[in-house]
N, CA, C and O atoms as a GROMACS GRO file, in nm:
protein
  420
    1MET      N    1  -0.255  -5.221   2.096
    1MET     CA    2  -0.303  -5.085   2.079
    1MET      C    3  -0.308  -5.015   2.215
    1MET      O    4  -0.268  -4.900   2.229
    2LYS      N    5  -0.358  -5.089   2.316
    2LYS     CA    6  -0.369  -5.032   2.450
    2LYS      C    7  -0.230  -5.005   2.508
    2LYS      O    8  -0.210  -4.904   2.575
    3ASN      N    9  -0.136  -5.094   2.482
    3ASN     CA   10   0.001  -5.076   2.531
    3ASN      C   11   0.069  -4.956   2.466
    3ASN      O   12   0.142  -4.881   2.532
    4LYS      N   13   0.046  -4.937   2.337
    4LYS     CA   14   0.104  -4.822   2.267
    4LYS      C   15   0.049  -4.691   2.321
    4LYS      O   16   0.123  -4.594   2.337
    5LEU      N   17  -0.079  -4.689   2.349
    5LEU     CA   18  -0.142  -4.568   2.403
    5LEU      C   19  -0.085  -4.537   2.540
    5LEU      O   20  -0.056  -4.421   2.570
    6PHE      N   21  -0.068  -4.639   2.626
    6PHE     CA   22  -0.011  -4.618   2.758
    6PHE      C   23   0.136  -4.572   2.749
    6PHE      O   24   0.180  -4.490   2.830
    7SER      N   25   0.210  -4.625   2.652
    7SER     CA   26   0.350  -4.585   2.637
    7SER      C   27   0.359  -4.439   2.591
    7SER      O   28   0.453  -4.368   2.628
    8ILE      N   29   0.265  -4.394   2.511
    8ILE     CA   30   0.263  -4.254   2.468
    8ILE      C   31   0.227  -4.164   2.585
    8ILE      O   32   0.288  -4.059   2.604
    9ILE      N   33   0.128  -4.206   2.665
    9ILE     CA   34   0.086  -4.124   2.780
    9ILE      C   35   0.198  -4.117   2.884
    9ILE      O   36   0.224  -4.010   2.938
   10ARG      N   37   0.263  -4.227   2.912
   10ARG     CA   38   0.372  -4.230   3.010
   10ARG      C   39   0.499  -4.162   2.957
   10ARG      O   40   0.582  -4.116   3.036
   11GLY      N   41   0.514  -4.155   2.827
   11GLY     CA   42   0.634  -4.097   2.768
   11GLY      C   43   0.748  -4.195   2.758
   11GLY      O   44   0.862  -4.154   2.739
   12SER      N   45   0.721  -4.323   2.772
   12SER     CA   46   0.828  -4.422   2.767
   12SER      C   47   0.886  -4.437   2.626
   12SER      O   48   0.995  -4.491   2.611
   13PHE      N   49   0.816  -4.392   2.527
   13PHE     CA   50   0.869  -4.399   2.390
   13PHE      C   51   0.986  -4.302   2.371
   13PHE      O   52   1.059  -4.311   2.272
   14LEU      N   53   1.004  -4.210   2.467
   14LEU     CA   54   1.115  -4.115   2.457
   14LEU      C   55   1.243  -4.166   2.524
   14LEU      O   56   1.352  -4.114   2.497
   15VAL      N   57   1.231  -4.266   2.609
   15VAL     CA   58   1.349  -4.314   2.680
   15VAL      C   59   1.385  -4.458   2.644
   15VAL      O   60   1.474  -4.516   2.708
   16ASP      N   61   1.322  -4.516   2.548
   16ASP     CA   62   1.356  -4.652   2.503
   16ASP      C   63   1.491  -4.651   2.431
   16ASP      O   64   1.551  -4.546   2.408
   17GLU      N   65   1.535  -4.772   2.397
   17GLU     CA   66   1.659  -4.785   2.322
   17GLU      C   67   1.645  -4.732   2.180
   17GLU      O   68   1.743  -4.686   2.121
   18LYS      N   69   1.526  -4.736   2.125
   18LYS     CA   70   1.502  -4.689   1.989
   18LYS      C   71   1.453  -4.545   1.988
   18LYS      O   72   1.397  -4.499   1.888
   19SER      N   73   1.471  -4.474   2.096
   19SER     CA   74   1.413  -4.341   2.110
   19SER      C   75   1.484  -4.234   2.026
   19SER      O   76   1.429  -4.126   2.007
   20THR      N   77   1.606  -4.262   1.976
   20THR     CA   78   1.677  -4.160   1.898
   20THR      C   79   1.598  -4.122   1.773
   20THR      O   80   1.596  -4.004   1.735
   21SER      N   81   1.535  -4.217   1.710
   21SER     CA   82   1.455  -4.185   1.591
   21SER      C   83   1.333  -4.102   1.631
   21SER      O   84   1.289  -4.014   1.556
   22ASN      N   85   1.278  -4.130   1.748
   22ASN     CA   86   1.164  -4.050   1.795
   22ASN      C   87   1.206  -3.906   1.824
   22ASN      O   88   1.134  -3.812   1.792
   23TRP      N   89   1.324  -3.889   1.885
   23TRP     CA   90   1.372  -3.754   1.915
   23TRP      C   91   1.398  -3.675   1.787
   23TRP      O   92   1.373  -3.555   1.781
   24ILE      N   93   1.449  -3.744   1.686
   24ILE     CA   94   1.473  -3.677   1.558
   24ILE      C   95   1.342  -3.624   1.501
   24ILE      O   96   1.336  -3.510   1.454
   25TYR      N   97   1.238  -3.705   1.506
   25TYR     CA   98   1.108  -3.660   1.456
   25TYR      C   99   1.051  -3.545   1.541
   25TYR      O  100   0.990  -3.453   1.488
   26ILE      N  101   1.072  -3.552   1.670
   26ILE     CA  102   1.024  -3.445   1.758
   26ILE      C  103   1.096  -3.314   1.728
   26ILE      O  104   1.032  -3.209   1.719
   27PHE      N  105   1.228  -3.319   1.711
   27PHE     CA  106   1.302  -3.198   1.678
   27PHE      C  107   1.264  -3.145   1.540
   27PHE      O  108   1.252  -3.024   1.522
   28LEU      N  109   1.245  -3.233   1.446
   28LEU     CA  110   1.202  -3.192   1.313
   28LEU      C  111   1.066  -3.122   1.320
   28LEU      O  112   1.045  -3.018   1.259
   29PHE      N  113   0.974  -3.182   1.396
   29PHE     CA  114   0.843  -3.120   1.413
   29PHE      C  115   0.854  -2.985   1.481
   29PHE      O  116   0.784  -2.891   1.443
   30LEU      N  117   0.941  -2.974   1.581
   30LEU     CA  118   0.961  -2.848   1.652
   30LEU      C  119   1.017  -2.740   1.558
   30LEU      O  120   0.968  -2.627   1.559
   31ILE      N  121   1.116  -2.774   1.479
   31ILE     CA  122   1.175  -2.678   1.385
   31ILE      C  123   1.074  -2.634   1.281
   31ILE      O  124   1.064  -2.516   1.250
   32LEU      N  125   0.999  -2.729   1.227
   32LEU     CA  126   0.898  -2.693   1.127
   32LEU      C  127   0.788  -2.605   1.187
   32LEU      O  128   0.739  -2.514   1.120
   33SER      N  129   0.750  -2.632   1.310
   33SER     CA  130   0.647  -2.548   1.372
   33SER      C  131   0.698  -2.407   1.398
   33SER      O  132   0.623  -2.311   1.383
   34LEU      N  133   0.826  -2.393   1.437
   34LEU     CA  134   0.884  -2.260   1.456
   34LEU      C  135   0.892  -2.183   1.324
   34LEU      O  136   0.865  -2.063   1.320
   35VAL      N  137   0.930  -2.252   1.218
   35VAL     CA  138   0.934  -2.188   1.086
   35VAL      C  139   0.794  -2.143   1.045
   35VAL      O  140   0.778  -2.033   0.992
   36MET      N  141   0.696  -2.226   1.068
   36MET     CA  142   0.559  -2.192   1.032
   36MET      C  143   0.509  -2.072   1.112
   36MET      O  144   0.443  -1.984   1.056
   37ILE      N  145   0.539  -2.066   1.240
   37ILE     CA  146   0.495  -1.955   1.324
   37ILE      C  147   0.562  -1.825   1.280
   37ILE      O  148   0.496  -1.721   1.267
   38SER      N  149   0.693  -1.830   1.256
   38SER     CA  150   0.762  -1.708   1.213
   38SER      C  151   0.714  -1.663   1.075
   38SER      O  152   0.702  -1.543   1.050
   39SER      N  153   0.686  -1.756   0.988
   39SER     CA  154   0.632  -1.722   0.856
   39SER      C  155   0.495  -1.657   0.868
   39SER      O  156   0.465  -1.562   0.797
   40SER      N  157   0.413  -1.708   0.957
   40SER     CA  158   0.280  -1.652   0.979
   40SER      C  159   0.289  -1.509   1.030
   40SER      O  160   0.215  -1.422   0.986
   41HIS      N  161   0.381  -1.484   1.124
   41HIS     CA  162   0.398  -1.348   1.177
   41HIS      C  163   0.448  -1.253   1.068
   41HIS      O  164   0.406  -1.138   1.061
   42SER      N  165   0.537  -1.302   0.985
   42SER     CA  166   0.589  -1.220   0.876
   42SER      C  167   0.477  -1.182   0.778
   42SER      O  168   0.469  -1.068   0.733
   43VAL      N  169   0.393  -1.278   0.746
   43VAL     CA  170   0.282  -1.252   0.656
   43VAL      C  171   0.185  -1.152   0.718
   43VAL      O  172   0.136  -1.064   0.648
   44ASP      N  173   0.158  -1.164   0.846
   44ASP     CA  174   0.068  -1.069   0.914
   44ASP      C  175   0.123  -0.928   0.908
   44ASP      O  176   0.048  -0.833   0.884
   45LYS      N  177   0.254  -0.912   0.930
   45LYS     CA  178   0.315  -0.779   0.922
   45LYS      C  179   0.297  -0.720   0.783
   45LYS      O  180   0.264  -0.602   0.768
   46LYS      N  181   0.318  -0.802   0.682
   46LYS     CA  182   0.305  -0.754   0.544
   46LYS      C  183   0.161  -0.717   0.512
   46LYS      O  184   0.137  -0.619   0.441
   47VAL      N  185   0.067  -0.793   0.562
   47VAL     CA  186  -0.074  -0.762   0.538
   47VAL      C  187  -0.110  -0.628   0.600
   47VAL      O  188  -0.179  -0.547   0.538
   48TYR      N  189  -0.066  -0.603   0.724
   48TYR     CA  190  -0.094  -0.475   0.789
   48TYR      C  191  -0.028  -0.359   0.714
   48TYR      O  192  -0.088  -0.253   0.699
   49LYS      N  193   0.094  -0.380   0.666
   49LYS     CA  194   0.163  -0.275   0.592
   49LYS      C  195   0.090  -0.246   0.460
   49LYS      O  196   0.076  -0.130   0.422
   50ILE      N  197   0.044  -0.349   0.392
   50ILE     CA  198  -0.030  -0.330   0.267
   50ILE      C  199  -0.159  -0.254   0.293
   50ILE      O  200  -0.195  -0.166   0.215
   51ALA      N  201  -0.227  -0.286   0.401
   51ALA     CA  202  -0.352  -0.215   0.435
   51ALA      C  203  -0.326  -0.068   0.463
   51ALA      O  204  -0.401   0.018   0.418
   52SER      N  205  -0.218  -0.038   0.537
   52SER     CA  206  -0.188   0.103   0.566
   52SER      C  207  -0.146   0.177   0.439
   52SER      O  208  -0.181   0.294   0.422
   53LEU      N  209  -0.072   0.111   0.350
   53LEU     CA  210  -0.034   0.175   0.225
   53LEU      C  211  -0.154   0.199   0.136
   53LEU      O  212  -0.160   0.301   0.066
   54ASN      N  213  -0.251   0.108   0.136
   54ASN     CA  214  -0.373   0.129   0.058
   54ASN      C  215  -0.451   0.249   0.110
   54ASN      O  216  -0.507   0.325   0.031
   55GLU      N  217  -0.455   0.267   0.241
   55GLU     CA  218  -0.523   0.383   0.299
   55GLU      C  219  -0.451   0.512   0.258
   55GLU      O  220  -0.514   0.613   0.227
   56GLU      N  221  -0.319   0.507   0.259
   56GLU     CA  222  -0.242   0.625   0.218
   56GLU      C  223  -0.266   0.657   0.071
   56GLU      O  224  -0.276   0.773   0.033
   57ILE      N  225  -0.275   0.554  -0.013
   57ILE     CA  226  -0.303   0.574  -0.155
   57ILE      C  227  -0.438   0.640  -0.174
   57ILE      O  228  -0.452   0.732  -0.255
   58LYS      N  229  -0.539   0.594  -0.100
   58LYS     CA  230  -0.672   0.654  -0.111
   58LYS      C  231  -0.669   0.801  -0.070
   58LYS      O  232  -0.731   0.885  -0.134
   59SER      N  233  -0.597   0.831   0.037
   59SER     CA  234  -0.586   0.969   0.084
   59SER      C  235  -0.517   1.057  -0.019
   59SER      O  236  -0.564   1.167  -0.049
   60LEU      N  237  -0.406   1.009  -0.074
   60LEU     CA  238  -0.333   1.087  -0.174
   60LEU      C  239  -0.414   1.105  -0.302
   60LEU      O  240  -0.407   1.210  -0.365
   61ARG      N  241  -0.489   1.002  -0.340
   61ARG     CA  242  -0.572   1.013  -0.460
   61ARG      C  243  -0.680   1.117  -0.441
   61ARG      O  244  -0.707   1.196  -0.532
   62SER      N  245  -0.744   1.120  -0.325
   62SER     CA  246  -0.849   1.220  -0.302
   62SER      C  247  -0.788   1.360  -0.296
   62SER      O  248  -0.850   1.456  -0.343
   63GLU      N  249  -0.669   1.373  -0.239
   63GLU     CA  250  -0.601   1.504  -0.238
   63GLU      C  251  -0.568   1.548  -0.380
   63GLU      O  252  -0.582   1.666  -0.414
   64PHE      N  253  -0.524   1.455  -0.463
   64PHE     CA  254  -0.495   1.486  -0.603
   64PHE      C  255  -0.618   1.534  -0.677
   64PHE      O  256  -0.612   1.633  -0.750
   65VAL      N  257  -0.730   1.465  -0.658
   65VAL     CA  258  -0.854   1.503  -0.726
   65VAL      C  259  -0.899   1.641  -0.679
   65VAL      O  260  -0.944   1.722  -0.760
   66ASP      N  261  -0.888   1.668  -0.550
   66ASP     CA  262  -0.926   1.799  -0.497
   66ASP      C  263  -0.838   1.909  -0.554
   66ASP      O  264  -0.888   2.015  -0.593
   67THR      N  265  -0.707   1.885  -0.560
   67THR     CA  266  -0.615   1.985  -0.615
   67THR      C  267  -0.641   2.008  -0.763
   67THR      O  268  -0.637   2.122  -0.809
   68ARG      N  269  -0.667   1.902  -0.836
   68ARG     CA  270  -0.696   1.916  -0.980
   68ARG      C  271  -0.824   1.994  -1.002
   68ARG      O  272  -0.832   2.075  -1.095
   69THR      N  273  -0.925   1.973  -0.919
   69THR     CA  274  -1.051   2.046  -0.931
   69THR      C  275  -1.030   2.195  -0.904
   69THR      O  276  -1.082   2.280  -0.976
   70ARG      N  277  -0.954   2.226  -0.799
   70ARG     CA  278  -0.927   2.367  -0.770
   70ARG      C  279  -0.848   2.432  -0.884
   70ARG      O  280  -0.874   2.547  -0.919
   71LEU      N  281  -0.753   2.360  -0.941
   71LEU     CA  282  -0.676   2.413  -1.053
   71LEU      C  283  -0.767   2.443  -1.172
   71LEU      O  284  -0.752   2.546  -1.238
   72MET      N  285  -0.859   2.354  -1.200
   72MET     CA  286  -0.951   2.375  -1.313
   72MET      C  287  -1.036   2.500  -1.291
   72MET      O  288  -1.062   2.575  -1.385
   73THR      N  289  -1.080   2.523  -1.167
   73THR     CA  290  -1.160   2.644  -1.141
   73THR      C  291  -1.074   2.769  -1.151
   73THR      O  292  -1.122   2.872  -1.196
   74TYR      N  293  -0.947   2.762  -1.109
   74TYR     CA  294  -0.859   2.878  -1.120
   74TYR      C  295  -0.828   2.912  -1.265
   74TYR      O  296  -0.807   3.028  -1.299
   75LYS      N  297  -0.824   2.811  -1.352
   75LYS     CA  298  -0.791   2.832  -1.492
   75LYS      C  299  -0.909   2.879  -1.576
   75LYS      O  300  -0.890   2.922  -1.689
   76MET      N  301  -1.029   2.872  -1.523
   76MET     CA  302  -1.146   2.913  -1.602
   76MET      C  303  -1.138   3.062  -1.632
   76MET      O  304  -1.090   3.141  -1.549
   77GLU      N  305  -1.185   3.101  -1.750
   77GLU     CA  306  -1.176   3.240  -1.794
   77GLU      C  307  -1.251   3.334  -1.701
   77GLU      O  308  -1.202   3.443  -1.671
   78SER      N  309  -1.368   3.294  -1.656
   78SER     CA  310  -1.445   3.381  -1.567
   78SER      C  311  -1.374   3.403  -1.435
   78SER      O  312  -1.379   3.513  -1.379
   79SER      N  313  -1.307   3.302  -1.385
   79SER     CA  314  -1.233   3.315  -1.260
   79SER      C  315  -1.115   3.410  -1.277
   79SER      O  316  -1.088   3.493  -1.190
   80VAL      N  317  -1.045   3.398  -1.390
   80VAL     CA  318  -0.932   3.486  -1.417
   80VAL      C  319  -0.980   3.630  -1.432
   80VAL      O  320  -0.917   3.722  -1.381
   81LYS      N  321  -1.092   3.650  -1.503
   81LYS     CA  322  -1.147   3.786  -1.520
   81LYS      C  323  -1.184   3.847  -1.386
   81LYS      O  324  -1.155   3.964  -1.362
   82ASN      N  325  -1.245   3.771  -1.299
   82ASN     CA  326  -1.284   3.823  -1.167
   82ASN      C  327  -1.162   3.865  -1.086
   82ASN      O  328  -1.163   3.970  -1.023
   83ARG      N  329  -1.058   3.783  -1.086
   83ARG     CA  330  -0.938   3.818  -1.011
   83ARG      C  331  -0.868   3.940  -1.069
   83ARG      O  332  -0.818   4.024  -0.995
   84LEU      N  333  -0.864   3.949  -1.200
   84LEU     CA  334  -0.802   4.066  -1.263
   84LEU      C  335  -0.886   4.192  -1.240
   84LEU      O  336  -0.831   4.300  -1.222
   85PHE      N  337  -1.018   4.179  -1.242
   85PHE     CA  338  -1.106   4.293  -1.219
   85PHE      C  339  -1.087   4.347  -1.078
   85PHE      O  340  -1.093   4.469  -1.056
   86GLN      N  341  -1.064   4.259  -0.981
   86GLN     CA  342  -1.039   4.303  -0.844
   86GLN      C  343  -0.909   4.382  -0.833
   86GLN      O  344  -0.894   4.465  -0.744
   87GLN      N  345  -0.815   4.356  -0.923
   87GLN     CA  346  -0.688   4.428  -0.923
   87GLN      C  347  -0.694   4.555  -1.009
   87GLN      O  348  -0.597   4.630  -1.017
   88GLY      N  349  -0.810   4.578  -1.073
   88GLY     CA  350  -0.826   4.698  -1.154
   88GLY      C  351  -0.797   4.677  -1.301
   88GLY      O  352  -0.790   4.776  -1.374
   89ILE      N  353  -0.781   4.558  -1.346
   89ILE     CA  354  -0.755   4.530  -1.487
   89ILE      C  355  -0.885   4.481  -1.550
   89ILE      O  356  -0.948   4.387  -1.502
   90LYS      N  357  -0.924   4.550  -1.660
   90LYS     CA  358  -1.049   4.513  -1.728
   90LYS      C  359  -1.016   4.449  -1.861
   90LYS      O  360  -0.908   4.471  -1.917
   91SER      N  361  -1.109   4.369  -1.913
   91SER     CA  362  -1.088   4.307  -2.042
   91SER      C  363  -1.116   4.409  -2.152
   91SER      O  364  -1.196   4.501  -2.135
   92SER      N  365  -1.050   4.392  -2.264
   92SER     CA  366  -1.060   4.485  -2.376
   92SER      C  367  -1.195   4.470  -2.446
   92SER      O  368  -1.248   4.359  -2.457
   93LYS      N  369  -1.250   4.584  -2.492
   93LYS     CA  370  -1.377   4.580  -2.566
   93LYS      C  371  -1.355   4.552  -2.713
   93LYS      O  372  -1.444   4.501  -2.781
   94THR      N  373  -1.235   4.585  -2.764
   94THR     CA  374  -1.205   4.561  -2.906
   94THR      C  375  -1.128   4.430  -2.918
   94THR      O  376  -1.043   4.399  -2.834
   95PRO      N  377  -1.158   4.354  -3.019
   95PRO     CA  378  -1.087   4.226  -3.037
   95PRO      C  379  -0.942   4.250  -3.080
   95PRO      O  380  -0.910   4.356  -3.135
   96PRO      N  381  -0.856   4.156  -3.057
   96PRO     CA  382  -0.716   4.172  -3.096
   96PRO      C  383  -0.700   4.171  -3.248
   96PRO      O  384  -0.781   4.112  -3.320
   97VAL      N  385  -0.595   4.238  -3.295
   97VAL     CA  386  -0.566   4.247  -3.438
   97VAL      C  387  -0.445   4.159  -3.468
   97VAL      O  388  -0.346   4.161  -3.394
   98LYS      N  389  -0.454   4.084  -3.575
   98LYS     CA  390  -0.346   3.996  -3.613
   98LYS      C  391  -0.243   4.075  -3.691
   98LYS      O  392  -0.277   4.145  -3.786
   99ILE      N  393  -0.119   4.065  -3.653
   99ILE     CA  394  -0.010   4.136  -3.721
   99ILE      C  395   0.062   4.034  -3.808
   99ILE      O  396   0.106   3.929  -3.762
  100VAL      N  397   0.072   4.069  -3.937
  100VAL     CA  398   0.138   3.983  -4.034
  100VAL      C  399   0.265   4.051  -4.082
  100VAL      O  400   0.260   4.167  -4.122
  101ILE      N  401   0.375   3.983  -4.077
  101ILE     CA  402   0.503   4.037  -4.122
  101ILE      C  403   0.546   3.957  -4.244
  101ILE      O  404   0.559   3.834  -4.240
  102ASN      N  405   0.568   4.029  -4.353
  102ASN     CA  406   0.616   3.966  -4.477
  102ASN      C  407   0.768   3.981  -4.483
  102ASN      O  408   0.820   4.092  -4.476
  103VAL      N  409   0.836   3.871  -4.497
  103VAL     CA  410   0.980   3.875  -4.508
  103VAL      C  411   1.013   3.845  -4.653
  103VAL      O  412   0.988   3.735  -4.703
  104ASN      N  413   1.071   3.946  -4.721
  104ASN     CA  414   1.113   3.929  -4.861
  104ASN      C  415   1.264   3.916  -4.866
  104ASN      O  416   1.338   3.996  -4.809
  105ASN      N  417   1.308   3.815  -4.935
  105ASN     CA  418   1.453   3.795  -4.948
  105ASN      C  419   1.506   3.866  -5.067
  105ASN      O  420   1.626   3.860  -5.094
   0.00000   0.00000   0.00000
């Protein structure tokens, strides 16, 4: 056990006759660690993009609600009457009359 620990510390396991199998494992570990790091960075980018898109969605939703509220107030009868009154148009005092047309063949 003590000899194995010293061989690891000295690095002699990399230059032995059987070291090719050790190098293969080292390269495999290196490649897997690079893949893991790049995957982690990719996931981080996606998380930041999702967060920014969620903020944009919240902003657009609040703008939509504000616009819909203003539209509802513009469509109210009292609002329309006030705007027309400012232009000099008044509402009629007499109710409308229904016109019926009889078509005889």
